[in-house]
N, C-alpha and C positions, 0 to 999 in steps of 0.2 A: 207421523213425524215429518215425512217430506214436507208436508205442507206449513210446519209449525217454524221450519230453518228461515225462510224470507223474512217471517215475522221479527225471529230473534236477531236477526241480521240487523232489520230497518230498528229494532229497540236499542241496539248496541250504538248504530251509528246516530240515533237522536241522542243517545246520552252522551256520546263523545263530542257532538257539536255544542250540547248546552255545557260541556264544562270547558269547552275552548272559548266561547263567547262570552263566557263571566268576566266583567271588569274586573280590573286590577283589585279595585278595593273589595270585591266580592270574595277574594280568595284568602282571606285573612285568616290566619289559624284561628282554630274555636276556643273559646276558655275552658281551663281545665274546672272539673267539679271536683266533688271529693274522689278519695282514691278508689271508692268500690264501683264509681263510674267508668273505669278504664274497662271492667269486665262485661260490661252490656253487650257487648259486638258478640264477643264470644257464646253469652248465655242465647242472644238471639238467634245464631247460627246453628246453635246446638239444640234449640228449643224441641226438637222433635225425635231426637236420635234414641232417646230412651224407648219410648213405647208405640210407635208410629211407623216411621221408616226403618229398613234394615239397617243394623250397625255400620254396615259399608256400601258402597257404589256396585253395582253388579260388576264383577271382574271383567276387564277390557274394554269398558265404558266409562265416559265422564258423566258427571251432571253438574248443571248450574243451580244455584239457590238465591231467589234474588226476591228481595222484602222492601217495604215500604213503611217504615216506623213513624207514627204521628203521636208525638208527647202533648199532655195536657198543656204545659206551658208554653207552645207553640213551636217546639224544636222539630226538625224532621230529618230523618236518615234514611240510608239506603243499603242496610247490609247485604252483603254480596259474597259468595263462597262457591268455589269451583273445585270439585274433587274430581279423583280419578284412582282407580284401581286396576293395576297391570295383570294382564293374563297368566295363567300359570296354575300350580299345585303344590308351592310351597310357600314358606313364610313372605317372603318378599313378593312374589306372583300369587294373585288369587285370596291372598289374606290380608294385605297392607294396601289401604285406602290414603292414600297424599293429596293434601288440600291446600290452601290458599284463599284468604277470605279478609275483608276489609269494608269500611263504609265507603262507597263510590262516591256516595254525595250528602253532606250534611249540610243543614241551614237554620237558622234562628233568627228572631229580631232582637236589635239594638238599638236604643235611642232612635225608635222610628223608622227604621230601615231593615231590609232584609239582609245577611250575608249568608253568603254559601260558599263551600269549597270540598275539598277531599278531605276524608277522614284522618286522622294524627297515628294511626296504628295497622300495621298488615301482620297477621297471623296465618303462620304456616306449621303445618303437623303431618302427623304419621299414625293413622290410627290402625292398630295391629289385632287382629283378633286371634287371641289365644287359645279360646275353647268354643266350638260351635256343636253345641249338643240339642237335644231332640226338644226341649224347652227352656235350658239356660245357655245364655251366650255371656262369654267375657272377653273384654278387650282392653286394650293398654294404648293411649295415646300421647306419646312425647309431642310437646308443642312449644313454638317460640314467639314471642310477641315484639315484633320490632318497632320502636318508637319513633315517628318521622318528624314532630316538632314539639317545640318546647321542652322535653323532656329528652335525656340522651341516653343510650344503652339500650337493653331490652328487657323481657321478661322472661324466665325459663322455666319450663315445669312439664308436669304430666296430669294426665287424664284415666282414671281406672273407672271401667264402667261395666257394670253387671244388669243383665236382663233377663227376665223369666216371661215366657209366653205361655199362656194357657189357653184355649179354646177363643173366644172373643177378646180377652183380657190380656194385657201385657204391664208389668209395673217393671221399673226399672231404677238403679243409683248410679251417682256418679261422685267420685271423690276427686277434687282438683288441688293441687298446690301450684304455686309459682313463686318464685324469687325474681328481684330486679338484682341486675347487674349492676346499676349503679341507683341506689336509693335517693328517693327526693321526698317533698310532701306530698307530692301528686303521684308519686309512683312508690307504693308501699315495698318494705324490704320483703314482708312475706304476706301472702294472702292464701286461705283455704278455703274452698267451696264444697259444699255438700249438697247435692240436688237428688229428691226423691220424685218419680212421678208415677201415674197412672193411667192409662187408657184402653180403649174399649170400643170396637166395632159395633154399631147398631144392630146389624141383623148378621148371620151366616149365609145370607146369598139374597139377590135383588140389588134393587137400587140402594137401600138403606147400608148394605154392605159396603158400601164405597164412603161412607160416612164414620170418622173414627173420633168420638169425644176424648180429650186429654186433659191433664191438671199435673201442677208440679208445683213445688214446695223448694226453696232454696234458701240455705243459710251460709253466710260467708261472715270472714274476719280477716282483718289485715291489723299489719303492726301498727299500733298506736291510732288504731280506729275502732270504734265500738260496733259489736258484730249487728249485721243487717241480714233480716228475714224477708223474702221477697215472694210473690205467689204468681202464677201463670196459668190461664185455661184458655180453653180453645177445642175449634174444631176442625178437621181437615176434610176433605172431598178428593177423593182419586179420581180424577176425571177417566184416565186410562193407565196403562202399565208404564207408560212414561210420563205423566203429564199428573201433578196434585196440585191443588188450591188450597190453602188455611188461612183462618183468621183468628187472631189471639187477643186476649186482654194480658196486660204484663204490667204488674204492680211492684216496682222497684221499691226496697225500704219500707215495706209495711211495719215494721219493727227497727228502729236505728235508722239514724241519717236521714235527710230530707227525702219525703216522697216523691215518686217519679212514675205516672200512671200514663201508659202508652197501648194506643191501638195499632197491631200489624198485622199486614197482607201480607202473605207469603205465597212463591210461586216457585215448585221444584219440579226442573226439567230434565229428563235424562238425555243426554244428547246422541247416543249411540254409541256403537262399537267405534274406538279411535283408530282401528287400523282401515276401516271403511273410508273414514276420512282421507287418508293418505292414498287408497287406491283409486278414489274418484279424482284427485289432483292430478293423477298421472296422466 
């Protein structure tokens, strides 16, 4: 982990420089797609929470999830999430993970030129573990989505998560509802998502134990929009206890709405104990 920190600082610095040197015309707001597109970032950021990663980050530590998403129609985005679980043995400390996420970079082609900029929404949430059993885990995550451009207001809602682990297999169900504080044609008054997923480690030990295959199916229905069904599949490789890499295919709107196929490469890094950061700085 000590060897990784300089690499992380270098990557963050390179990203900051890239954003700062973008010409003015390249920081134009991205065009809106259909209302379901607003939920793609949250789908990407939670893609493995059902049946690969733990429901929350290890108490006392922070975690960075950094992805690169390539769409078949030429668009690119960088969904990024930062999560932190305070230490403790009560609901607030030890059982609640706080998170913030957004697309740090988005890019698409228009009239023969490439336009790039920041994402148009920031999502914050608090994932609370309500029941931590030997096989069954239950969690509830209130979350808010703040709209940065084109639309005004926010989306408020919550996600209920149930996960069951047995041997090498894990299965999960996630139900999300959100509502718009200021509804508009591109910001649906109400949206309901239901996601079901399954994951399996390849072997109980050895090198193949580090590989997990996973698949998800998602149903989404927004006000005044046809219901949409999306499919996701991929594999995660656990490089170490603090570092994991994954690749997935994501097929939005297999049924309903305009299809959108994406290839996503993700990196999840546990940044260590937050308390140690402050001790080293003193």
